[in-house]
OpenMM code with the backbone's topology and positions (N, CA, C; nanometers):
from openmm import Vec3, app, unit

residues = "MET LEU LEU LEU PRO THR ARG ARG LEU PRO PHE ARG PRO SER GLU GLY GLN ILE ASP GLY VAL LEU GLY THR SER VAL PHE TYR HIS PHE PHE ALA THR LEU ASP TYR PRO GLY GLY LYS LEU ILE LEU ARG ARG LYS THR GLU LYS ALA ARG ALA ALA LEU GLU GLU LEU ALA LYS SER PRO ASP THR HIS VAL ILE PRO PHE TRP MET ALA GLY SER HIS PHE MET VAL ALA TRP GLY ARG ILE ASN GLU SER GLU PRO CYS LEU LEU PHE ALA THR ARG ASP TRP ARG ALA ALA ALA".split()
positions = [
    Vec3(-26.9526, -19.4700, 8.3631),
    Vec3(-26.8790, -19.5940, 8.3594),
    Vec3(-26.8489, -19.6342, 8.5031),
    Vec3(-26.8632, -19.7609, 8.5310),
    Vec3(-26.8374, -19.8142, 8.6640),
    Vec3(-26.7142, -19.9035, 8.6587),
    Vec3(-26.6192, -19.8778, 8.7441),
    Vec3(-26.4983, -19.9595, 8.7505),
    Vec3(-26.4929, -20.0288, 8.8856),
    Vec3(-26.4780, -20.1591, 8.8817),
    Vec3(-26.4672, -20.2396, 9.0028),
    Vec3(-26.3487, -20.3336, 8.9906),
    Vec3(-26.2857, -20.3702, 9.1009),
    Vec3(-26.1773, -20.4693, 9.0930),
    Vec3(-26.2354, -20.6062, 9.0561),
    Vec3(-26.1739, -20.6718, 8.9598),
    Vec3(-26.2254, -20.8016, 8.9147),
    Vec3(-26.1485, -20.9197, 8.9719),
    Vec3(-26.0342, -20.8983, 9.0284),
    Vec3(-25.9517, -21.0102, 9.0781),
    Vec3(-26.0191, -21.0833, 9.1934),
    Vec3(-26.1128, -21.0170, 9.2620),
    Vec3(-26.1794, -21.0804, 9.3749),
    Vec3(-26.3027, -21.1603, 9.3341),
    Vec3(-26.3437, -21.1529, 9.2073),
    Vec3(-26.4627, -21.2257, 9.1629),
    Vec3(-26.4350, -21.3752, 9.1596),
    Vec3(-26.5363, -21.4561, 9.1939),
    Vec3(-26.5143, -21.6016, 9.1929),
    Vec3(-26.4988, -21.6543, 9.0502),
    Vec3(-26.4125, -21.7489, 9.0310),
    Vec3(-26.3926, -21.8133, 8.9021),
    Vec3(-26.3254, -21.9471, 8.9259),
    Vec3(-26.3273, -22.0273, 8.8225),
    Vec3(-26.2567, -22.1558, 8.8283),
    Vec3(-26.1142, -22.1334, 8.7821),
    Vec3(-26.0146, -22.1683, 8.8642),
    Vec3(-25.8755, -22.1432, 8.8246),
    Vec3(-25.8405, -22.2010, 8.6880),
    Vec3(-25.9019, -22.3120, 8.6491),
    Vec3(-25.8704, -22.3717, 8.5196),
    Vec3(-25.9187, -22.2853, 8.4033),
    Vec3(-26.0080, -22.1910, 8.4308),
    Vec3(-26.0612, -22.1038, 8.3254),
    Vec3(-25.9830, -21.9743, 8.3118),
    Vec3(-25.8813, -21.9542, 8.3956),
    Vec3(-25.8018, -21.8321, 8.3886),
    Vec3(-25.8532, -21.7286, 8.4863),
    Vec3(-25.8070, -21.6071, 8.4689),
    Vec3(-25.8475, -21.5010, 8.5604),
    Vec3(-25.9411, -21.4045, 8.4900),
    Vec3(-26.0193, -21.3319, 8.5669),
    Vec3(-26.1097, -21.2315, 8.5121),
    Vec3(-26.0336, -21.0996, 8.5085),
    Vec3(-26.0108, -21.0477, 8.3886),
    Vec3(-25.9364, -20.9227, 8.3735),
    Vec3(-26.0286, -20.8030, 8.3570),
    Vec3(-26.1541, -20.8277, 8.3257),
    Vec3(-26.2479, -20.7173, 8.3094),
    Vec3(-26.3844, -20.7689, 8.2685),
    Vec3(-26.4826, -20.6838, 8.2801),
    Vec3(-26.6200, -20.7178, 8.2441),
    Vec3(-26.6739, -20.6052, 8.1577),
    Vec3(-26.7300, -20.6397, 8.0432),
    Vec3(-26.7907, -20.5414, 7.9544),
    Vec3(-26.9415, -20.5585, 7.9575),
    Vec3(-27.0128, -20.4480, 7.9657),
    Vec3(-27.1582, -20.4541, 7.9526),
    Vec3(-27.1941, -20.4841, 7.8081),
    Vec3(-27.3047, -20.5526, 7.7876),
    Vec3(-27.3427, -20.5914, 7.6518),
    Vec3(-27.3759, -20.4722, 7.5630),
    Vec3(-27.4067, -20.3573, 7.6215),
    Vec3(-27.4371, -20.2407, 7.5388),
    Vec3(-27.3151, -20.1951, 7.4590),
    Vec3(-27.1961, -20.2344, 7.4997),
    Vec3(-27.0742, -20.2019, 7.4252),
    Vec3(-27.0814, -20.2609, 7.2843),
    Vec3(-27.1426, -20.3787, 7.2698),
    Vec3(-27.1485, -20.4465, 7.1402),
    Vec3(-27.2206, -20.3637, 7.0346),
    Vec3(-27.3144, -20.2803, 7.0755),
    Vec3(-27.3895, -20.2013, 6.9791),
    Vec3(-27.3029, -20.0969, 6.9088),
    Vec3(-27.1901, -20.0643, 6.9649),
    Vec3(-27.1050, -19.9593, 6.9103),
    Vec3(-26.9948, -20.0118, 6.8193),
    Vec3(-26.9847, -20.1434, 6.8060),
    Vec3(-26.8776, -20.2052, 6.7288),
    Vec3(-26.9311, -20.3189, 6.6441),
    Vec3(-26.8492, -20.3652, 6.5495),
    Vec3(-26.8701, -20.4960, 6.4890),
    Vec3(-26.8049, -20.5933, 6.5869),
    Vec3(-26.8849, -20.6645, 6.6615),
    Vec3(-26.8326, -20.7551, 6.7639),
    Vec3(-26.8290, -20.8964, 6.7087),
    Vec3(-26.7151, -20.9614, 6.7174),
    Vec3(-26.7028, -21.1014, 6.6763),
    Vec3(-26.6379, -21.1799, 6.7891),
    Vec3(-26.6740, -21.3070, 6.7968),
    Vec3(-26.6185, -21.3960, 6.8976),
    Vec3(-26.5336, -21.5014, 6.8291),
    Vec3(-26.4110, -21.5127, 6.8696),
    Vec3(-26.3201, -21.6158, 6.8208),
    Vec3(-26.3147, -21.7219, 6.9306),
    Vec3(-26.4057, -21.8186, 6.9235),
    Vec3(-26.4106, -21.9208, 7.0280),
    Vec3(-26.2827, -22.0029, 7.0372),
    Vec3(-26.2279, -22.0548, 6.9246),
    Vec3(-26.1041, -22.1334, 6.9374),
    Vec3(-25.9883, -22.0523, 6.9958),
    Vec3(-25.9817, -21.9236, 6.9606),
    Vec3(-25.8740, -21.8389, 7.0101),
    Vec3(-25.9040, -21.7751, 7.1448),
    Vec3(-26.0290, -21.7901, 7.1926),
    Vec3(-26.0668, -21.7315, 7.3205),
    Vec3(-26.0629, -21.5796, 7.3196),
    Vec3(-26.1126, -21.5191, 7.2104),
    Vec3(-26.1030, -21.3736, 7.1973),
    Vec3(-26.2374, -21.3115, 7.1630),
    Vec3(-26.2600, -21.1950, 7.2194),
    Vec3(-26.3672, -21.1052, 7.1766),
    Vec3(-26.2980, -20.9977, 7.0947),
    Vec3(-26.3433, -20.9771, 6.9717),
    Vec3(-26.2805, -20.8786, 6.8835),
    Vec3(-26.3820, -20.7686, 6.8557),
    Vec3(-26.3442, -20.6453, 6.8883),
    Vec3(-26.4287, -20.5293, 6.8641),
    Vec3(-26.3640, -20.4448, 6.7556),
    Vec3(-26.4374, -20.4268, 6.6452),
    Vec3(-26.3873, -20.3454, 6.5346),
    Vec3(-26.4748, -20.2213, 6.5218),
    Vec3(-26.4118, -20.1088, 6.4879),
    Vec3(-26.4898, -19.9865, 6.4664),
    Vec3(-26.5897, -20.0094, 6.3537),
    Vec3(-26.7049, -19.9459, 6.3623),
    Vec3(-26.8076, -19.9601, 6.2589),
    Vec3(-26.7757, -19.8668, 6.1428),
    Vec3(-26.6898, -19.9164, 6.0526),
    Vec3(-26.6550, -19.8417, 5.9314),
    Vec3(-26.6810, -19.9325, 5.8121),
    Vec3(-26.6922, -19.8725, 5.6956),
    Vec3(-26.7114, -19.9525, 5.5742),
    Vec3(-26.5905, -20.0411, 5.5482),
    Vec3(-26.4717, -19.9907, 5.5787),
    Vec3(-26.3501, -20.0705, 5.5603),
    Vec3(-26.3540, -20.1946, 5.6509),
    Vec3(-26.3953, -20.1780, 5.7766),
    Vec3(-26.4050, -20.2916, 5.8682),
    Vec3(-26.5124, -20.3896, 5.8225),
    Vec3(-26.6246, -20.3370, 5.7731),
    Vec3(-26.7313, -20.4240, 5.7225),
    Vec3(-26.6813, -20.5073, 5.6046),
    Vec3(-26.6101, -20.4435, 5.5124),
    Vec3(-26.5573, -20.5142, 5.3960),
    Vec3(-26.4575, -20.6216, 5.4383),
    Vec3(-26.3729, -20.5910, 5.5379),
    Vec3(-26.2743, -20.6884, 5.5861),
    Vec3(-26.3445, -20.8079, 5.6500),
    Vec3(-26.4504, -20.7841, 5.7260),
    Vec3(-26.5255, -20.8940, 5.7871),
    Vec3(-26.5937, -20.9803, 5.6818),
    Vec3(-26.6494, -20.9169, 5.5809),
    Vec3(-26.7146, -20.9921, 5.4738),
    Vec3(-26.6139, -21.0786, 5.3991),
    Vec3(-26.4937, -21.0279, 5.3811),
    Vec3(-26.3882, -21.1064, 5.3155),
    Vec3(-26.3449, -21.2217, 5.4053),
    Vec3(-26.3284, -21.1961, 5.5332),
    Vec3(-26.2915, -21.3004, 5.6289),
    Vec3(-26.3962, -21.4114, 5.6325),
    Vec3(-26.5221, -21.3736, 5.6201),
    Vec3(-26.6312, -21.4714, 5.6250),
    Vec3(-26.6266, -21.5691, 5.5079),
    Vec3(-26.5604, -21.5328, 5.4000),
    Vec3(-26.5502, -21.6199, 5.2829),
    Vec3(-26.4454, -21.7299, 5.3001),
    Vec3(-26.3609, -21.7168, 5.4012),
    Vec3(-26.2538, -21.8143, 5.4241),
    Vec3(-26.3124, -21.9499, 5.4607),
    Vec3(-26.2585, -22.0604, 5.4049),
    Vec3(-26.3095, -22.1930, 5.4400),
    Vec3(-26.2821, -22.2310, 5.5855),
    Vec3(-26.1902, -22.1611, 5.6507),
    Vec3(-26.1588, -22.1891, 5.7911),
    Vec3(-26.2458, -22.1106, 5.8883),
    Vec3(-26.3335, -22.0265, 5.8355),
    Vec3(-26.4168, -21.9414, 5.9193),
    Vec3(-26.5590, -21.9950, 5.9228),
    Vec3(-26.6151, -22.0022, 6.0416),
    Vec3(-26.7554, -22.0407, 6.0591),
    Vec3(-26.8306, -21.9171, 6.1070),
    Vec3(-26.9241, -21.8725, 6.0274),
    Vec3(-26.9971, -21.7503, 6.0587),
    Vec3(-27.1334, -21.7865, 6.1147),
    Vec3(-27.1629, -21.7338, 6.2320),
    Vec3(-27.2937, -21.7520, 6.2942),
    Vec3(-27.3439, -21.6129, 6.3325),
    Vec3(-27.4257, -21.5528, 6.2471),
    Vec3(-27.4775, -21.4196, 6.2807),
    Vec3(-27.5625, -21.4274, 6.4076),
    Vec3(-27.5500, -21.3262, 6.4927),
    Vec3(-27.6314, -21.3198, 6.6135),
    Vec3(-27.6720, -21.1760, 6.6382),
    Vec3(-27.7683, -21.1577, 6.7226),
    Vec3(-27.8067, -21.0246, 6.7637),
    Vec3(-27.8464, -21.0278, 6.9101),
    Vec3(-27.8574, -20.9092, 6.9652),
    Vec3(-27.8895, -20.8980, 7.1065),
    Vec3(-28.0406, -20.8878, 7.1225),
    Vec3(-28.0973, -20.9730, 7.2061),
    Vec3(-28.2395, -20.9680, 7.2400),
    Vec3(-28.2486, -20.9067, 7.3791),
    Vec3(-28.3367, -20.8117, 7.3936),
    Vec3(-28.3397, -20.7400, 7.5204),
    Vec3(-28.2079, -20.6677, 7.5354),
    Vec3(-28.1482, -20.6779, 7.6504),
    Vec3(-28.0204, -20.6099, 7.6676),
    Vec3(-27.9052, -20.7053, 7.6937),
    Vec3(-27.9328, -20.8344, 7.7134),
    Vec3(-27.8242, -20.9232, 7.7544),
    Vec3(-27.8183, -21.0584, 7.6853),
    Vec3(-27.9114, -21.0898, 7.5987),
    Vec3(-27.9153, -21.2241, 7.5422),
    Vec3(-27.8691, -21.2241, 7.3969),
    Vec3(-27.7657, -21.3041, 7.3680),
    Vec3(-27.7235, -21.3242, 7.2296),
    Vec3(-27.8095, -21.4367, 7.1739),
    Vec3(-27.8776, -21.4109, 7.0640),
    Vec3(-27.9625, -21.5124, 7.0026),
    Vec3(-27.9189, -21.5342, 6.8579),
    Vec3(-27.9402, -21.6553, 6.8093),
    Vec3(-27.9026, -21.6897, 6.6721),
    Vec3(-27.9892, -21.8056, 6.6258),
    Vec3(-28.0054, -21.8160, 6.4959),
    Vec3(-28.0772, -21.9294, 6.4395),
    Vec3(-27.9859, -22.0511, 6.4427),
    Vec3(-28.0421, -22.1642, 6.4773),
    Vec3(-27.9650, -22.2873, 6.4812),
    Vec3(-28.0568, -22.4070, 6.4845),
    Vec3(-27.9986, -22.5238, 6.5014),
    Vec3(-28.0782, -22.6456, 6.5126),
    Vec3(-28.0110, -22.7390, 6.6106),
    Vec3(-28.0906, -22.8216, 6.6712),
    Vec3(-28.0407, -22.9219, 6.7638),
    Vec3(-28.0598, -23.0577, 6.6972),
    Vec3(-27.9488, -23.1261, 6.6754),
    Vec3(-27.9497, -23.2542, 6.6044),
    Vec3(-28.0217, -23.2382, 6.4714),
    Vec3(-28.1293, -23.3099, 6.4497),
    Vec3(-28.2001, -23.3060, 6.3210),
    Vec3(-28.3249, -23.2193, 6.3246),
    Vec3(-28.3379, -23.1318, 6.4237),
    Vec3(-28.4583, -23.0494, 6.4364),
    Vec3(-28.4662, -22.9454, 6.3251),
    Vec3(-28.5829, -22.8858, 6.3131),
    Vec3(-28.5994, -22.7723, 6.2230),
    Vec3(-28.5216, -22.6541, 6.2819),
    Vec3(-28.4770, -22.5597, 6.1973),
    Vec3(-28.4095, -22.4418, 6.2506),
    Vec3(-28.4993, -22.3677, 6.3495),
    Vec3(-28.4397, -22.3195, 6.4570),
    Vec3(-28.5151, -22.2457, 6.5577),
    Vec3(-28.4252, -22.1384, 6.6184),
    Vec3(-28.4869, -22.0429, 6.6835),
    Vec3(-28.4133, -21.9349, 6.7465),
    Vec3(-28.3617, -21.9834, 6.8813),
    Vec3(-28.2306, -21.9713, 6.9033),
    Vec3(-28.1668, -22.0247, 7.0233),
    Vec3(-28.0859, -21.9177, 7.0934),
    Vec3(-28.0726, -21.9324, 7.2236),
    Vec3(-27.9716, -21.8557, 7.2955),
    Vec3(-27.9054, -21.9481, 7.3949),
    Vec3(-27.7789, -21.9210, 7.4163),
    Vec3(-27.7024, -22.0045, 7.5087),
    Vec3(-27.6862, -21.9290, 7.6391),
    Vec3(-27.6959, -22.0024, 7.7462),
    Vec3(-27.6763, -21.9431, 7.8766),
    Vec3(-27.5941, -22.0399, 7.9604),
    Vec3(-27.5445, -21.9915, 8.0675),
    Vec3(-27.4672, -22.0776, 8.1570),
    Vec3(-27.5339, -22.0736, 8.2924),
    Vec3(-27.5481, -22.1880, 8.3524),
    Vec3(-27.6060, -22.1938, 8.4850),
    Vec3(-27.4963, -22.1560, 8.5838),
    Vec3(-27.4933, -22.0300, 8.6236),
    Vec3(-27.3869, -21.9795, 8.7091),
    Vec3(-27.3860, -22.0475, 8.8459),
    Vec3(-27.4994, -22.1020, 8.8886),
    Vec3(-27.5022, -22.1728, 9.0172),
    Vec3(-27.4120, -22.2951, 9.0111),
    Vec3(-27.4014, -22.3577, 8.8926),
    Vec3(-27.3169, -22.4765, 8.8792),
    Vec3(-27.1682, -22.4399, 8.8823),
    Vec3(-27.1362, -22.3148, 8.8530),
    Vec3(-26.9959, -22.2739, 8.8501),
    Vec3(-26.9422, -22.2413, 8.9888),
    Vec3(-27.0309, -22.2260, 9.0846),
    Vec3(-26.9875, -22.1865, 9.2205),
    Vec3(-26.9196, -22.3018, 9.2911),
] * unit.nanometer
topology = app.Topology()
chain = topology.addChain("A")
for resn in residues:
    res = topology.addResidue(resn, chain)
    for name in ("N", "CA", "C"):
        topology.addAtom(name, app.Element.getBySymbol(name[0]), res)
């Protein structure tokens, strides 16, 4: 495990501070979910009880489920569509040069 200070990393003040960085390989060890409105990464132990709780949560009308998986070691990919296109495999990325 590598530990580095994160307070010195560049960021936009309006986006908050960087408190830590997780490698994507961590996701393989948990049921990883992203709560975009709440701004949270949620890691649950891989147990049958946790799986059942996630499946129940997915039934909620307030929950939007978008299954994804890791391609290679760093890319989250999911099926989606752009406007009226046919479904296609997509991944989202951020142009970090624009954030500087």
